[in-house]
PQR file of N, CA, C, O and H, with PARSE charges and radii, in Angstrom:
ATOM      1  N   UNK A   1     -19.486   5.012   1.287 -0.4000 1.5000
ATOM      2  CA  UNK A   1     -19.578   4.055   0.213 -0.0000 2.0000
ATOM      3  C   UNK A   1     -20.462   4.648  -0.872  0.5500 1.7000
ATOM      4  O   UNK A   1     -21.482   5.277  -0.590 -0.5500 1.4000
ATOM      5  N   UNK A   2     -20.059   4.439  -2.103 -0.4000 1.5000
ATOM      6  CA  UNK A   2     -20.834   4.881  -3.246 -0.0000 2.0000
ATOM      7  C   UNK A   2     -21.140   3.665  -4.102  0.5500 1.7000
ATOM      8  O   UNK A   2     -20.227   2.958  -4.529 -0.5500 1.4000
ATOM      9  H   UNK A   2     -19.230   3.929  -2.332  0.4000 1.0000
ATOM     10  N   UNK A   3     -22.403   3.422  -4.352 -0.4000 1.5000
ATOM     11  CA  UNK A   3     -22.745   2.307  -5.221 -0.0000 2.0000
ATOM     12  C   UNK A   3     -22.619   2.756  -6.673  0.5500 1.7000
ATOM     13  O   UNK A   3     -22.666   3.948  -6.980 -0.5500 1.4000
ATOM     14  H   UNK A   3     -23.144   3.996  -4.005  0.4000 1.0000
ATOM     15  N   UNK A   4     -22.458   1.778  -7.556 -0.4000 1.5000
ATOM     16  CA  UNK A   4     -22.312   2.105  -8.962 -0.0000 2.0000
ATOM     17  C   UNK A   4     -22.740   0.912  -9.803  0.5500 1.7000
ATOM     18  O   UNK A   4     -23.007  -0.174  -9.288 -0.5500 1.4000
ATOM     19  H   UNK A   4     -22.420   0.810  -7.307  0.4000 1.0000
ATOM     20  N   UNK A   5     -22.798   1.137 -11.085 -0.4000 1.5000
ATOM     21  CA  UNK A   5     -22.991   0.041 -12.022 -0.0000 2.0000
ATOM     22  C   UNK A   5     -21.644  -0.610 -12.256  0.5500 1.7000
ATOM     23  O   UNK A   5     -20.749  -0.506 -11.418 -0.5500 1.4000
ATOM     24  H   UNK A   5     -22.582   2.019 -11.503  0.4000 1.0000
ATOM     25  N   UNK A   6     -21.494  -1.272 -13.372 -0.4000 1.5000
ATOM     26  CA  UNK A   6     -20.238  -1.938 -13.694 -0.0000 2.0000
ATOM     27  C   UNK A   6     -19.115  -0.905 -13.833  0.5500 1.7000
ATOM     28  O   UNK A   6     -19.253   0.088 -14.547 -0.5500 1.4000
ATOM     29  H   UNK A   6     -22.222  -1.356 -14.053  0.4000 1.0000
ATOM     30  N   UNK A   7     -18.006  -1.158 -13.138 -0.4000 1.5000
ATOM     31  CA  UNK A   7     -16.850  -0.270 -13.210 -0.0000 2.0000
ATOM     32  C   UNK A   7     -15.850  -0.719 -14.271  0.5500 1.7000
ATOM     33  O   UNK A   7     -14.853  -0.039 -14.514 -0.5500 1.4000
ATOM     34  H   UNK A   7     -17.894  -1.964 -12.558  0.4000 1.0000
ATOM     35  N   UNK A   8     -16.112  -1.850 -14.894 -0.4000 1.5000
ATOM     36  CA  UNK A   8     -15.205  -2.381 -15.915 -0.0000 2.0000
ATOM     37  C   UNK A   8     -14.972  -3.862 -15.710  0.5500 1.7000
ATOM     38  O   UNK A   8     -15.381  -4.665 -16.549 -0.5500 1.4000
ATOM     39  H   UNK A   8     -16.922  -2.402 -14.696  0.4000 1.0000
ATOM     40  N   UNK A   9     -14.324  -4.255 -14.614 -0.4000 1.5000
ATOM     41  CA  UNK A   9     -14.054  -5.684 -14.401 -0.0000 2.0000
ATOM     42  C   UNK A   9     -15.217  -6.388 -13.688  0.5500 1.7000
ATOM     43  O   UNK A   9     -15.031  -6.980 -12.625 -0.5500 1.4000
ATOM     44  H   UNK A   9     -13.992  -3.603 -13.932  0.4000 1.0000
ATOM     45  N   UNK A  10     -16.404  -6.320 -14.276 -0.4000 1.5000
ATOM     46  CA  UNK A  10     -17.621  -6.840 -13.626 -0.0000 2.0000
ATOM     47  C   UNK A  10     -17.531  -8.309 -13.245  0.5500 1.7000
ATOM     48  O   UNK A  10     -18.039  -8.715 -12.200 -0.5500 1.4000
ATOM     49  H   UNK A  10     -16.555  -5.840 -15.140  0.4000 1.0000
ATOM     50  N   UNK A  11     -16.890  -9.102 -14.085 -0.4000 1.5000
ATOM     51  CA  UNK A  11     -16.865 -10.535 -13.834 -0.0000 2.0000
ATOM     52  C   UNK A  11     -15.750 -10.940 -12.883  0.5500 1.7000
ATOM     53  O   UNK A  11     -15.618 -12.121 -12.561 -0.5500 1.4000
ATOM     54  H   UNK A  11     -16.478  -8.773 -14.934  0.4000 1.0000
ATOM     55  N   UNK A  12     -14.948  -9.988 -12.430 -0.4000 1.5000
ATOM     56  CA  UNK A  12     -13.871 -10.258 -11.482 -0.0000 2.0000
ATOM     57  C   UNK A  12     -14.152  -9.603 -10.135  0.5500 1.7000
ATOM     58  O   UNK A  12     -13.232  -9.388  -9.346 -0.5500 1.4000
ATOM     59  H   UNK A  12     -15.055  -9.029 -12.692  0.4000 1.0000
ATOM     60  N   UNK A  13     -15.402  -9.290  -9.872 -0.4000 1.5000
ATOM     61  CA  UNK A  13     -15.789  -8.566  -8.665 -0.0000 2.0000
ATOM     62  C   UNK A  13     -15.982  -9.490  -7.497  0.5500 1.7000
ATOM     63  O   UNK A  13     -15.789 -10.700  -7.612 -0.5500 1.4000
ATOM     64  H   UNK A  13     -16.149  -9.465 -10.514  0.4000 1.0000
ATOM     65  N   UNK A  14     -16.355  -8.938  -6.393 -0.4000 1.5000
ATOM     66  CA  UNK A  14     -16.609  -7.520  -6.184 -0.0000 2.0000
ATOM     67  C   UNK A  14     -15.332  -6.691  -6.330  0.5500 1.7000
ATOM     68  O   UNK A  14     -14.228  -7.147  -6.033 -0.5500 1.4000
ATOM     69  H   UNK A  14     -16.512  -7.955  -6.299  0.4000 1.0000
ATOM     70  N   UNK A  15     -15.522  -5.480  -6.790 -0.4000 1.5000
ATOM     71  CA  UNK A  15     -14.411  -4.562  -7.014 -0.0000 2.0000
ATOM     72  C   UNK A  15     -14.469  -3.405  -6.032  0.5500 1.7000
ATOM     73  O   UNK A  15     -15.539  -2.989  -5.588 -0.5500 1.4000
ATOM     74  H   UNK A  15     -16.419  -5.110  -7.032  0.4000 1.0000
ATOM     75  N   UNK A  16     -13.282  -2.897  -5.706 -0.4000 1.5000
ATOM     76  CA  UNK A  16     -13.150  -1.721  -4.845 -0.0000 2.0000
ATOM     77  C   UNK A  16     -12.141  -0.808  -5.529  0.5500 1.7000
ATOM     78  O   UNK A  16     -11.105  -1.273  -6.003 -0.5500 1.4000
ATOM     79  H   UNK A  16     -12.412  -3.235  -6.067  0.4000 1.0000
ATOM     80  N   UNK A  17     -12.436   0.480  -5.582 -0.4000 1.5000
ATOM     81  CA  UNK A  17     -11.499   1.455  -6.135 -0.0000 2.0000
ATOM     82  C   UNK A  17     -11.188   2.462  -5.041  0.5500 1.7000
ATOM     83  O   UNK A  17     -12.095   3.022  -4.426 -0.5500 1.4000
ATOM     84  H   UNK A  17     -13.278   0.857  -5.196  0.4000 1.0000
ATOM     85  N   UNK A  18      -9.899   2.691  -4.801 -0.4000 1.5000
ATOM     86  CA  UNK A  18      -9.473   3.655  -3.785 -0.0000 2.0000
ATOM     87  C   UNK A  18      -9.002   4.912  -4.496  0.5500 1.7000
ATOM     88  O   UNK A  18      -8.018   4.893  -5.236 -0.5500 1.4000
ATOM     89  H   UNK A  18      -9.162   2.236  -5.301  0.4000 1.0000
ATOM     90  N   UNK A  19      -9.715   5.997  -4.265 -0.4000 1.5000
ATOM     91  CA  UNK A  19      -9.343   7.304  -4.802 -0.0000 2.0000
ATOM     92  C   UNK A  19      -8.806   8.167  -3.684  0.5500 1.7000
ATOM     93  O   UNK A  19      -9.248   7.995  -2.548 -0.5500 1.4000
ATOM     94  H   UNK A  19     -10.514   6.012  -3.664  0.4000 1.0000
ATOM     95  N   UNK A  20      -7.893   9.077  -3.919 -0.4000 1.5000
ATOM     96  CA  UNK A  20      -7.441   9.554  -5.225 -0.0000 2.0000
ATOM     97  C   UNK A  20      -6.317   8.720  -5.825  0.5500 1.7000
ATOM     98  O   UNK A  20      -5.797   9.067  -6.885 -0.5500 1.4000
ATOM     99  H   UNK A  20      -7.534   9.217  -4.842  0.4000 1.0000
ATOM    100  N   UNK A  21      -5.928   7.618  -5.166 -0.4000 1.5000
ATOM    101  CA  UNK A  21      -4.811   6.805  -5.650 -0.0000 2.0000
ATOM    102  C   UNK A  21      -5.112   6.095  -6.964  0.5500 1.7000
ATOM    103  O   UNK A  21      -4.197   5.806  -7.735 -0.5500 1.4000
ATOM    104  H   UNK A  21      -6.350   7.335  -4.305  0.4000 1.0000
ATOM    105  N   UNK A  22      -6.386   5.812  -7.226 -0.4000 1.5000
ATOM    106  CA  UNK A  22      -6.753   5.103  -8.437 -0.0000 2.0000
ATOM    107  C   UNK A  22      -6.350   3.636  -8.413  0.5500 1.7000
ATOM    108  O   UNK A  22      -6.120   3.032  -9.460 -0.5500 1.4000
ATOM    109  H   UNK A  22      -7.130   6.047  -6.600  0.4000 1.0000
ATOM    110  N   UNK A  23      -6.264   3.065  -7.216 -0.4000 1.5000
ATOM    111  CA  UNK A  23      -5.913   1.656  -7.077 -0.0000 2.0000
ATOM    112  C   UNK A  23      -7.194   0.827  -7.117  0.5500 1.7000
ATOM    113  O   UNK A  23      -8.144   1.089  -6.379 -0.5500 1.4000
ATOM    114  H   UNK A  23      -6.451   3.556  -6.364  0.4000 1.0000
ATOM    115  N   UNK A  24      -7.201  -0.169  -7.984 -0.4000 1.5000
ATOM    116  CA  UNK A  24      -8.347  -1.060  -8.150 -0.0000 2.0000
ATOM    117  C   UNK A  24      -8.053  -2.389  -7.480  0.5500 1.7000
ATOM    118  O   UNK A  24      -6.972  -2.953  -7.646 -0.5500 1.4000
ATOM    119  H   UNK A  24      -6.430  -0.382  -8.584  0.4000 1.0000
ATOM    120  N   UNK A  25      -9.016  -2.882  -6.729 -0.4000 1.5000
ATOM    121  CA  UNK A  25      -8.941  -4.205  -6.121 -0.0000 2.0000
ATOM    122  C   UNK A  25     -10.033  -5.058  -6.733  0.5500 1.7000
ATOM    123  O   UNK A  25     -11.153  -4.587  -6.934 -0.5500 1.4000
ATOM    124  H   UNK A  25      -9.894  -2.424  -6.595  0.4000 1.0000
ATOM    125  N   UNK A  26      -9.718  -6.310  -7.032 -0.4000 1.5000
ATOM    126  CA  UNK A  26     -10.697  -7.219  -7.612 -0.0000 2.0000
ATOM    127  C   UNK A  26     -10.840  -8.479  -6.798  0.5500 1.7000
ATOM    128  O   UNK A  26      -9.901  -8.904  -6.125 -0.5500 1.4000
ATOM    129  H   UNK A  26      -8.808  -6.693  -6.869  0.4000 1.0000
ATOM    130  N   UNK A  27     -12.015  -9.079  -6.857 -0.4000 1.5000
ATOM    131  CA  UNK A  27     -12.265 -10.306  -6.119 -0.0000 2.0000
ATOM    132  C   UNK A  27     -12.204 -10.115  -4.621  0.5500 1.7000
ATOM    133  O   UNK A  27     -11.784 -11.014  -3.893 -0.5500 1.4000
ATOM    134  H   UNK A  27     -12.778  -8.733  -7.404  0.4000 1.0000
ATOM    135  N   UNK A  28     -12.619  -8.953  -4.156 -0.4000 1.5000
ATOM    136  CA  UNK A  28     -12.535  -8.607  -2.743 -0.0000 2.0000
ATOM    137  C   UNK A  28     -13.622  -9.334  -1.953  0.5500 1.7000
ATOM    138  O   UNK A  28     -14.792  -9.328  -2.335 -0.5500 1.4000
ATOM    139  H   UNK A  28     -12.961  -8.223  -4.748  0.4000 1.0000
ATOM    140  N   UNK A  29     -13.218  -9.957  -0.851 -0.4000 1.5000
ATOM    141  CA  UNK A  29     -14.148 -10.616   0.059 -0.0000 2.0000
ATOM    142  C   UNK A  29     -14.335  -9.739   1.295  0.5500 1.7000
ATOM    143  O   UNK A  29     -13.512  -8.873   1.590 -0.5500 1.4000
ATOM    144  H   UNK A  29     -12.268  -9.961  -0.541  0.4000 1.0000
ATOM    145  N   UNK A  30     -15.406  -9.975   1.992 -0.4000 1.5000
ATOM    146  CA  UNK A  30     -15.661  -9.218   3.224 -0.0000 2.0000
ATOM    147  C   UNK A  30     -14.480  -9.323   4.186  0.5500 1.7000
ATOM    148  O   UNK A  30     -14.169  -8.371   4.903 -0.5500 1.4000
ATOM    149  H   UNK A  30     -16.075 -10.679   1.752  0.4000 1.0000
ATOM    150  N   UNK A  31     -13.834 -10.465   4.198 -0.4000 1.5000
ATOM    151  CA  UNK A  31     -12.690 -10.673   5.092 -0.0000 2.0000
ATOM    152  C   UNK A  31     -11.458  -9.855   4.686  0.5500 1.7000
ATOM    153  O   UNK A  31     -10.510  -9.760   5.465 -0.5500 1.4000
ATOM    154  H   UNK A  31     -14.086 -11.238   3.616  0.4000 1.0000
ATOM    155  N   UNK A  32     -11.449  -9.266   3.490 -0.4000 1.5000
ATOM    156  CA  UNK A  32     -10.324  -8.437   3.017 -0.0000 2.0000
ATOM    157  C   UNK A  32     -10.473  -6.967   3.389  0.5500 1.7000
ATOM    158  O   UNK A  32      -9.502  -6.214   3.320 -0.5500 1.4000
ATOM    159  H   UNK A  32     -12.219  -9.344   2.857  0.4000 1.0000
ATOM    160  N   UNK A  33     -11.654  -6.555   3.775 -0.4000 1.5000
ATOM    161  CA  UNK A  33     -11.938  -5.130   3.978 -0.0000 2.0000
ATOM    162  C   UNK A  33     -11.061  -4.518   5.057  0.5500 1.7000
ATOM    163  O   UNK A  33     -10.505  -3.439   4.852 -0.5500 1.4000
ATOM    164  H   UNK A  33     -12.443  -7.167   3.831  0.4000 1.0000
ATOM    165  N   UNK A  34     -10.924  -5.178   6.206 -0.4000 1.5000
ATOM    166  CA  UNK A  34     -10.093  -4.620   7.284 -0.0000 2.0000
ATOM    167  C   UNK A  34      -8.655  -4.419   6.827  0.5500 1.7000
ATOM    168  O   UNK A  34      -8.032  -3.414   7.170 -0.5500 1.4000
ATOM    169  H   UNK A  34     -11.376  -6.054   6.373  0.4000 1.0000
ATOM    170  N   UNK A  35      -8.119  -5.367   6.052 -0.4000 1.5000
ATOM    171  CA  UNK A  35      -6.748  -5.245   5.564 -0.0000 2.0000
ATOM    172  C   UNK A  35      -6.599  -4.055   4.618  0.5500 1.7000
ATOM    173  O   UNK A  35      -5.602  -3.335   4.681 -0.5500 1.4000
ATOM    174  H   UNK A  35      -8.625  -6.183   5.773  0.4000 1.0000
ATOM    175  N   UNK A  36      -7.575  -3.845   3.749 -0.4000 1.5000
ATOM    176  CA  UNK A  36      -7.535  -2.694   2.841 -0.0000 2.0000
ATOM    177  C   UNK A  36      -7.587  -1.395   3.636  0.5500 1.7000
ATOM    178  O   UNK A  36      -6.842  -0.460   3.345 -0.5500 1.4000
ATOM    179  H   UNK A  36      -8.385  -4.429   3.697  0.4000 1.0000
ATOM    180  N   UNK A  37      -8.452  -1.332   4.627 -0.4000 1.5000
ATOM    181  CA  UNK A  37      -8.579  -0.113   5.436 -0.0000 2.0000
ATOM    182  C   UNK A  37      -7.284   0.167   6.190  0.5500 1.7000
ATOM    183  O   UNK A  37      -6.775   1.287   6.147 -0.5500 1.4000
ATOM    184  H   UNK A  37      -9.058  -2.092   4.863  0.4000 1.0000
ATOM    185  N   UNK A  38      -6.748  -0.832   6.876 -0.4000 1.5000
ATOM    186  CA  UNK A  38      -5.545  -0.622   7.692 -0.0000 2.0000
ATOM    187  C   UNK A  38      -4.319  -0.374   6.823  0.5500 1.7000
ATOM    188  O   UNK A  38      -3.576   0.579   7.056 -0.5500 1.4000
ATOM    189  H   UNK A  38      -7.161  -1.741   6.911  0.4000 1.0000
ATOM    190  N   UNK A  39      -4.100  -1.228   5.819 -0.4000 1.5000
ATOM    191  CA  UNK A  39      -2.892  -1.120   5.013 -0.0000 2.0000
ATOM    192  C   UNK A  39      -2.929   0.066   4.051  0.5500 1.7000
ATOM    193  O   UNK A  39      -1.973   0.838   3.976 -0.5500 1.4000
ATOM    194  H   UNK A  39      -4.703  -2.003   5.630  0.4000 1.0000
ATOM    195  N   UNK A  40      -4.034   0.208   3.316 -0.4000 1.5000
ATOM    196  CA  UNK A  40      -4.063   1.229   2.266 -0.0000 2.0000
ATOM    197  C   UNK A  40      -4.620   2.562   2.751  0.5500 1.7000
ATOM    198  O   UNK A  40      -3.960   3.595   2.639 -0.5500 1.4000
ATOM    199  H   UNK A  40      -4.810  -0.419   3.377  0.4000 1.0000
ATOM    200  N   UNK A  41      -5.824   2.537   3.284 -0.4000 1.5000
ATOM    201  CA  UNK A  41      -6.443   3.816   3.655 -0.0000 2.0000
ATOM    202  C   UNK A  41      -5.749   4.486   4.824  0.5500 1.7000
ATOM    203  O   UNK A  41      -5.625   5.710   4.852 -0.5500 1.4000
ATOM    204  H   UNK A  41      -6.360   1.698   3.375  0.4000 1.0000
ATOM    205  N   UNK A  42      -5.292   3.698   5.794 -0.4000 1.5000
ATOM    206  CA  UNK A  42      -4.619   4.277   6.959 -0.0000 2.0000
ATOM    207  C   UNK A  42      -3.113   4.377   6.747  0.5500 1.7000
ATOM    208  O   UNK A  42      -2.502   5.398   7.062 -0.5500 1.4000
ATOM    209  H   UNK A  42      -5.393   2.703   5.771  0.4000 1.0000
ATOM    210  N   UNK A  43      -2.510   3.297   6.203 -0.4000 1.5000
ATOM    211  CA  UNK A  43      -1.059   3.232   6.079 -0.0000 2.0000
ATOM    212  C   UNK A  43      -0.486   3.674   4.750  0.5500 1.7000
ATOM    213  O   UNK A  43       0.727   3.848   4.633 -0.5500 1.4000
ATOM    214  H   UNK A  43      -3.006   2.468   5.946  0.4000 1.0000
ATOM    215  N   UNK A  44      -1.336   3.863   3.733 -0.4000 1.5000
ATOM    216  CA  UNK A  44      -0.851   4.328   2.440 -0.0000 2.0000
ATOM    217  C   UNK A  44      -0.209   3.265   1.572  0.5500 1.7000
ATOM    218  O   UNK A  44       0.365   3.588   0.532 -0.5500 1.4000
ATOM    219  H   UNK A  44      -2.322   3.722   3.828  0.4000 1.0000
ATOM    220  N   UNK A  45      -0.292   1.991   1.976 -0.4000 1.5000
ATOM    221  CA  UNK A  45       0.305   0.898   1.212 -0.0000 2.0000
ATOM    222  C   UNK A  45      -0.786   0.010   0.632  0.5500 1.7000
ATOM    223  O   UNK A  45      -1.535  -0.611   1.387 -0.5500 1.4000
ATOM    224  H   UNK A  45      -0.758   1.729   2.821  0.4000 1.0000
ATOM    225  N   UNK A  46      -0.893  -0.066  -0.698 -0.4000 1.5000
ATOM    226  CA  UNK A  46      -1.881  -0.951  -1.307 -0.0000 2.0000
ATOM    227  C   UNK A  46      -1.651  -2.410  -0.903  0.5500 1.7000
ATOM    228  O   UNK A  46      -0.524  -2.814  -0.615 -0.5500 1.4000
ATOM    229  H   UNK A  46      -0.284   0.439  -1.311  0.4000 1.0000
ATOM    230  N   UNK A  47      -2.717  -3.181  -0.887 -0.4000 1.5000
ATOM    231  CA  UNK A  47      -2.653  -4.608  -0.588 -0.0000 2.0000
ATOM    232  C   UNK A  47      -2.372  -5.312  -1.915  0.5500 1.7000
ATOM    233  O   UNK A  47      -3.293  -5.597  -2.680 -0.5500 1.4000
ATOM    234  H   UNK A  47      -3.633  -2.853  -1.121  0.4000 1.0000
ATOM    235  N   UNK A  48      -1.111  -5.587  -2.178 -0.4000 1.5000
ATOM    236  CA  UNK A  48      -0.673  -6.080  -3.493 -0.0000 2.0000
ATOM    237  C   UNK A  48      -1.397  -7.346  -3.931  0.5500 1.7000
ATOM    238  O   UNK A  48      -1.685  -7.498  -5.118 -0.5500 1.4000
ATOM    239  H   UNK A  48      -0.363  -5.356  -1.556  0.4000 1.0000
ATOM    240  N   UNK A  49      -1.697  -8.252  -3.018 -0.4000 1.5000
ATOM    241  CA  UNK A  49      -2.324  -9.519  -3.402 -0.0000 2.0000
ATOM    242  C   UNK A  49      -3.735  -9.328  -3.938  0.5500 1.7000
ATOM    243  O   UNK A  49      -4.285 -10.229  -4.572 -0.5500 1.4000
ATOM    244  H   UNK A  49      -1.463  -8.128  -2.054  0.4000 1.0000
ATOM    245  N   UNK A  50      -4.327  -8.161  -3.690 -0.4000 1.5000
ATOM    246  CA  UNK A  50      -5.684  -7.888  -4.131 -0.0000 2.0000
ATOM    247  C   UNK A  50      -5.762  -6.879  -5.281  0.5500 1.7000
ATOM    248  O   UNK A  50      -6.835  -6.675  -5.850 -0.5500 1.4000
ATOM    249  H   UNK A  50      -3.880  -7.429  -3.175  0.4000 1.0000
ATOM    250  N   UNK A  51      -4.639  -6.247  -5.625 -0.4000 1.5000
ATOM    251  CA  UNK A  51      -4.655  -5.246  -6.687 -0.0000 2.0000
ATOM    252  C   UNK A  51      -5.058  -5.926  -7.990  0.5500 1.7000
ATOM    253  O   UNK A  51      -4.507  -6.960  -8.367 -0.5500 1.4000
ATOM    254  H   UNK A  51      -3.767  -6.412  -5.162  0.4000 1.0000
ATOM    255  N   UNK A  52      -6.034  -5.320  -8.670 -0.4000 1.5000
ATOM    256  CA  UNK A  52      -6.587  -5.892  -9.893 -0.0000 2.0000
ATOM    257  C   UNK A  52      -5.540  -5.883 -10.991  0.5500 1.7000
ATOM    258  O   UNK A  52      -4.890  -4.865 -11.228 -0.5500 1.4000
ATOM    259  H   UNK A  52      -6.481  -4.479  -8.364  0.4000 1.0000
ATOM    260  N   UNK A  53      -5.378  -7.013 -11.658 -0.4000 1.5000
ATOM    261  CA  UNK A  53      -4.434  -7.164 -12.762 -0.0000 2.0000
ATOM    262  C   UNK A  53      -5.192  -6.986 -14.070  0.5500 1.7000
ATOM    263  O   UNK A  53      -5.806  -7.925 -14.574 -0.5500 1.4000
ATOM    264  H   UNK A  53      -5.906  -7.840 -11.465  0.4000 1.0000
ATOM    265  N   UNK A  54      -5.144  -5.772 -14.616 -0.4000 1.5000
ATOM    266  CA  UNK A  54      -5.872  -5.462 -15.848 -0.0000 2.0000
ATOM    267  C   UNK A  54      -5.298  -6.268 -17.002  0.5500 1.7000
ATOM    268  O   UNK A  54      -4.083  -6.308 -17.193 -0.5500 1.4000
ATOM    269  H   UNK A  54      -4.644  -5.008 -14.206  0.4000 1.0000
ATOM    270  N   UNK A  55      -6.175  -6.915 -17.777 -0.4000 1.5000
ATOM    271  CA  UNK A  55      -5.683  -7.673 -18.938 -0.0000 2.0000
ATOM    272  C   UNK A  55      -5.111  -6.734 -19.996  0.5500 1.7000
ATOM    273  O   UNK A  55      -5.561  -5.598 -20.146 -0.5500 1.4000
ATOM    274  H   UNK A  55      -7.163  -6.883 -17.622  0.4000 1.0000
ATOM    275  N   UNK A  56      -4.122  -7.223 -20.717 -0.4000 1.5000
ATOM    276  CA  UNK A  56      -3.550  -6.438 -21.820 -0.0000 2.0000
ATOM    277  C   UNK A  56      -4.560  -6.373 -22.955  0.5500 1.7000
ATOM    278  O   UNK A  56      -5.241  -7.354 -23.254 -0.5500 1.4000
ATOM    279  H   UNK A  56      -3.757  -8.146 -20.595  0.4000 1.0000
ATOM    280  N   UNK A  57      -4.646  -5.220 -23.573 -0.4000 1.5000
ATOM    281  CA  UNK A  57      -5.579  -5.055 -24.710 -0.0000 2.0000
ATOM    282  C   UNK A  57      -4.977  -5.568 -25.977  0.5500 1.7000
ATOM    283  O   UNK A  57      -5.613  -5.511 -27.030 -0.5500 1.4000
ATOM    284  H   UNK A  57      -4.093  -4.424 -23.329  0.4000 1.0000
TER
END
């Protein structure tokens, strides 16, 4: 784990970023962590319900 300052969507946190995929998760709860690990980190499939929806500029 690497701590950081604001990654951008500060008010929609907690945020998680999975590299090297560059997938951002927003509003992550402790209860979501196992699903992210199993589905994305182990299985290679992002957890779509948690993927951060960046606002249009």
